[in-house]
C-alpha positions as CSV (number, residue, x, y, z in Angstrom):
1,M,40.0,-14.9,52.5
2,T,43.4,-15.3,50.8
3,W,45.2,-12.3,49.3
4,S,44.6,-13.6,45.7
5,T,40.9,-13.8,46.3
6,G,40.8,-10.4,47.8
7,L,42.8,-9.0,44.8
8,A,40.4,-10.7,42.4
9,G,37.4,-9.2,44.3
10,L,38.9,-5.7,44.4
11,T,39.7,-5.8,40.6
12,A,36.3,-7.2,39.7
13,G,34.5,-4.6,41.7
14,L,36.5,-1.7,40.2
15,L,36.2,-2.7,36.6
16,I,32.5,-3.6,36.8
17,A,31.6,-0.3,38.5
18,V,33.5,1.8,36.0
19,V,31.4,0.4,33.2
20,T,28.0,0.3,34.9
21,A,28.0,3.4,37.0
22,P,27.4,5.9,34.1
23,V,24.0,4.4,33.5
24,G,22.9,4.0,37.1
25,V,23.8,0.3,37.6
26,S,25.9,-0.5,40.7
27,G,27.4,-3.6,39.1
28,A,26.3,-6.0,41.8
29,V,24.2,-7.9,39.4
30,F,27.3,-8.6,37.3
31,L,29.4,-9.3,40.4
32,L,27.0,-12.0,41.5
33,P,28.1,-14.7,39.0
34,V,31.7,-13.8,39.8
35,Q,31.2,-14.4,43.5
36,L,29.4,-17.7,42.8
37,S,31.6,-19.1,40.1
38,V,35.1,-17.6,40.7
39,L,35.3,-16.5,44.4
40,G,33.3,-19.4,45.8
41,V,30.9,-17.5,48.0
42,P,28.3,-20.0,49.3
43,S,24.5,-19.5,49.0
44,P,22.6,-17.8,50.4
45,A,25.5,-15.8,51.9
46,V,26.3,-14.5,48.4
47,T,23.1,-12.4,48.5
48,P,24.1,-10.3,51.6
49,T,27.7,-10.2,50.4
50,N,26.5,-8.6,47.2
51,L,24.4,-6.1,49.1
52,L,27.4,-5.3,51.3
53,Y,29.3,-4.5,48.1
54,N,26.6,-2.0,47.2
55,V,26.8,-0.4,50.6
56,V,30.6,0.2,50.3
57,A,30.7,1.0,46.6
58,G,27.6,3.3,46.4
59,P,29.0,6.4,48.0
60,G,31.6,6.8,45.3
61,A,29.1,7.4,42.5
62,L,26.6,9.1,44.8
63,L,29.2,11.7,45.9
64,R,29.7,12.7,42.3
65,H,25.9,13.0,41.6
66,Y,25.5,15.0,44.9
67,R,28.1,17.5,43.8
68,E,26.2,17.9,40.5
69,G,22.9,18.4,42.3
70,L,21.2,15.3,40.7
71,L,20.0,13.4,43.8
72,N,17.2,15.7,45.0
73,S,14.5,14.6,42.5
74,P,11.0,13.2,42.8
75,L,12.1,10.1,41.0
76,T,14.7,9.4,43.6
77,R,12.2,9.6,46.4
78,R,9.7,7.4,44.6
79,L,12.3,4.7,43.9
80,V,13.6,4.7,47.5
81,T,10.0,4.6,48.9
82,G,9.2,1.5,46.8
83,T,12.4,-0.5,47.1
84,L,13.0,-0.1,50.8
85,P,10.1,-2.2,52.0
86,G,10.6,-4.6,49.1
87,V,14.2,-5.5,50.0
88,V,13.2,-6.4,53.6
89,I,10.5,-8.7,52.2
90,G,12.9,-10.2,49.8
91,A,15.5,-10.9,52.5
92,V,12.9,-12.9,54.5
93,V,11.9,-14.9,51.4
94,R,15.5,-15.6,50.6
95,V,16.3,-17.0,54.1
96,F,13.2,-19.0,54.7
97,A,12.0,-20.0,51.1
98,V,15.5,-20.1,49.4
99,P,14.5,-20.0,45.8
100,G,16.8,-21.9,43.5
101,A,19.5,-20.2,41.5
102,T,18.4,-21.7,38.3
103,A,14.9,-20.1,38.5
104,F,16.5,-16.8,39.2
105,R,18.8,-17.0,36.2
106,L,16.0,-17.9,33.9
107,L,13.9,-15.0,35.3
108,V,16.7,-12.5,34.7
109,A,17.4,-13.8,31.2
110,A,13.8,-13.7,30.2
111,L,13.5,-10.1,31.5
112,L,16.7,-8.5,30.5
113,M,17.6,-10.0,27.1
114,P,14.4,-8.8,25.3
115,L,14.5,-5.5,27.3
116,G,18.1,-4.8,26.3
117,M,17.5,-5.6,22.7
118,W,14.4,-3.5,22.6
119,L,16.3,-0.6,24.1
120,I,19.1,-1.0,21.6
121,G,16.6,-1.1,18.7
122,R,14.8,2.0,19.9
123,T,18.2,3.9,20.2
124,L,19.5,2.9,16.8
125,R,16.1,3.5,15.0
126,P,16.6,6.6,12.9
127,T,13.1,7.9,13.5
128,R,10.6,7.4,16.3
129,P,6.9,7.7,15.4
130,T,5.9,8.8,18.9
131,P,8.0,9.1,22.0
132,A,7.1,6.6,24.8
133,A,5.0,8.1,27.6
134,E,6.8,8.3,30.9
135,P,5.2,6.0,33.6
136,S,3.0,7.5,36.2
137,P,4.4,8.1,39.8
138,R,2.2,5.2,41.1
139,T,3.6,2.9,38.4
140,V,7.2,3.9,39.2
141,T,6.7,3.2,43.0
142,G,5.0,-0.1,42.3
143,L,7.8,-1.2,40.0
144,A,10.3,-0.2,42.6
145,L,8.6,-2.3,45.2
146,V,8.7,-5.4,43.0
147,V,12.3,-4.8,42.1
148,G,13.1,-4.3,45.8
149,V,11.7,-7.7,46.6
150,V,13.8,-9.3,43.8
151,G,16.9,-7.4,45.0
152,G,16.4,-8.6,48.6
153,I,16.1,-12.2,47.3
154,Y,19.1,-12.2,45.0
155,G,21.4,-9.4,46.2
156,I,21.0,-7.0,43.3
157,G,20.4,-3.3,43.8
158,G,17.7,-3.1,41.2
159,G,19.3,-0.4,39.0
160,S,20.0,-3.1,36.4
161,V,16.3,-3.7,36.1
162,L,14.9,-0.2,36.8
163,G,17.4,1.6,34.5
164,P,16.4,-0.1,31.2
165,V,12.7,0.0,32.0
166,L,12.6,3.7,32.9
167,V,14.9,4.7,30.1
168,G,13.0,2.6,27.7
169,R,9.8,4.4,28.7
170,G,11.3,7.7,27.7
171,M,13.1,9.0,30.8
172,P,16.6,10.5,30.2
173,V,19.6,8.6,31.5
174,A,20.8,11.7,33.3
175,L,17.7,11.6,35.5
176,V,17.4,7.8,35.9
177,A,21.0,7.0,36.7
178,P,21.3,9.0,40.0
179,A,17.9,7.9,41.2
180,A,18.6,4.3,40.5
181,L,21.9,4.4,42.3
182,A,20.4,6.1,45.3
183,S,17.7,3.5,45.6
184,T,20.2,0.8,45.2
185,F,22.3,2.2,48.0
186,A,19.4,2.7,50.4
187,T,17.9,-0.8,49.8
188,S,21.4,-2.4,50.1
189,V,21.9,-0.9,53.5
190,A,18.4,-2.2,54.6
191,G,18.9,-5.6,53.0
192,A,22.4,-6.2,54.5
193,A,21.1,-5.2,57.9
194,A,18.1,-7.6,57.5
195,F,20.4,-10.5,56.6
196,A,22.7,-9.7,59.5
197,L,19.7,-9.9,61.9
198,L,18.3,-13.0,60.3
199,S,21.7,-14.7,60.6
200,L,21.3,-14.5,64.4
201,T,18.1,-16.6,64.3
202,G,18.8,-18.9,61.3
203,S,21.3,-21.6,60.5
204,G,23.6,-22.0,57.5
205,D,25.5,-19.4,55.5
206,I,23.2,-16.4,56.0
207,A,25.6,-13.7,57.1
208,P,27.6,-11.9,54.4
209,D,31.3,-12.7,53.8
210,W,32.4,-9.4,55.4
211,H,36.0,-9.4,54.2
212,L,35.1,-10.2,50.6
213,G,32.2,-7.8,50.5
214,L,34.3,-5.0,51.8
215,T,37.1,-5.7,49.4
216,C,34.9,-5.9,46.4
217,G,33.1,-2.7,47.6
218,L,36.3,-0.8,47.9
219,G,37.0,-1.5,44.2
220,G,33.5,-0.5,43.4
221,L,33.9,2.7,45.4
222,V,36.7,3.9,43.2
223,G,35.2,2.5,40.0
224,G,31.8,4.1,40.7
225,Y,33.3,7.5,41.1
226,L,35.4,7.2,38.0
227,G,32.4,5.9,36.1
228,T,30.2,8.8,37.0
229,C,33.0,11.2,35.9
230,L,32.6,9.6,32.5
231,R,28.9,10.1,32.2
232,P,28.8,13.8,31.3
233,R,31.3,13.1,28.6
234,L,29.1,10.5,26.9
235,P,26.1,11.5,24.7
236,E,22.6,10.3,25.6
237,T,22.7,7.9,22.6
238,A,25.9,6.2,23.8
239,L,24.5,5.9,27.4
240,R,21.3,4.3,26.1
241,L,23.3,1.8,23.9
242,L,25.6,1.0,26.9
243,L,22.6,0.3,29.1
244,G,21.0,-1.9,26.4
245,V,24.2,-3.8,25.8
246,L,24.7,-4.4,29.5
247,A,21.1,-5.7,29.9
248,T,21.4,-8.0,26.9
249,A,24.8,-9.3,27.9
250,L,23.6,-10.0,31.4
251,G,20.5,-11.8,30.2
252,A,22.6,-13.9,27.8
253,L,25.1,-14.8,30.6
254,Y,22.4,-16.0,32.9
255,A,20.6,-17.9,30.2
256,V,23.8,-19.8,29.4
257,Q,24.4,-20.5,33.2
258,S,20.9,-21.8,33.7
259,L,21.4,-24.4,30.9
260,R,24.5,-25.9,32.6
């Protein structure tokens, strides 16, 4: 890794985390295209490298949430319980089945673009006929399991998917953000470890790019802490809009990339 690549990774990790941490998104899902297109990380090594970013970057935001007493919630436990086994399954699928990047981009675009626009519309709507019912605990755990599998395959923590869905179903951002980041961190530790073990038995670029993952993660560590400091200063409406815009922008980005 050259110094210019390391500097680019550090800067990208910091800026992305500052914007995404207030709404419970680690930023790895936005870092993924940067690693593929700008930093030149090969596939499938880009997946564990992205998970390594989450491992290093996560404690910055989590420390802030811990100090505010926001991590000890039933939602956090349900998300972690669902995503942990899912990410291990996803890691095995990624190494041995190796789904194509194009299919992944189309899946993300089809999910996040309408979800983001729906969340923006619900937030800007002056009146709501009836508030959305919060999902049941079983539904939350099941959703977390599915998102964990996807996260293990593509190296995203899951907050970018869980956040818009749960907030759109009526949960406050202040409750969802810490839980989503905690599950992202836990699953990223498990996923990175699974890929490291699988690299001992498989061939090709399976192990993470340790230097780049750590460098991007250091940027995310600082950015995540700064981003969570901003969250109490932003009203719920602004946080919902930010989450909706991020989901829509990410879906549009992946839709464009899938058409190339």
